[in-house]
C-alpha positions, 0 to 999 in steps of 0.5 A: 668076927666076935665070939659069944657064949651064953650061960645061965639058962634053966627052969624056974617057976612063974614069978622067979628070977634068972640071970643070963650071961653072955661072954663076948670075945672082945668089946672094941673101942668103936661103937657097938651094940649087943642084943638079947634075942629069944626064939619060941618054937614056931615063932620068929626071933624076938628082940628082948634087950639091947645095950650099946657102947655108951650104956644106952639100953632098949627093952622090949615092951613085953619085958620092960619093968621085969628085965634089966640089961647091963654089961661089964667091959672089964669082963667082956660080959653082958648080963640079962637079969630076968625077974617076975618071969612068966610062962610066955618068957619060955624060949631059947635066948641068944646074944648077938653083937654088931657095930652100931652107933646111936640108939640101940632101938635101931638094932632090934632086927635079927637080920642086922646081926652076923655074930651070934652065940649058941643060945641058952634055954629058959623054961618058966612053968606056971 
């Protein structure tokens, strides 16, 4: 089992930026995918961005051009840089990990994941 701990959430005005971090207890030598999800009250979990062992990435259409996902294997850390934030980005953000080869776009369904962090809240005011 992999432990994940998110940080970096907060409150910001529309147009501002936040950087979320997710420390993963281990990145294995096998293929894996780590994904950021978000949950807005009353809505299902939504995949936001994903990255795999080979640094292939996927971004949801709603955040493409504004968010960037990256990872630092030496620090076992996943980062989500969020720029040009909008009120509709307000949500609790979670990172999740699973084994998986190939295109990270194949792993954007939260039901595919068993290892999750506790989440960090992002609030964007207009």
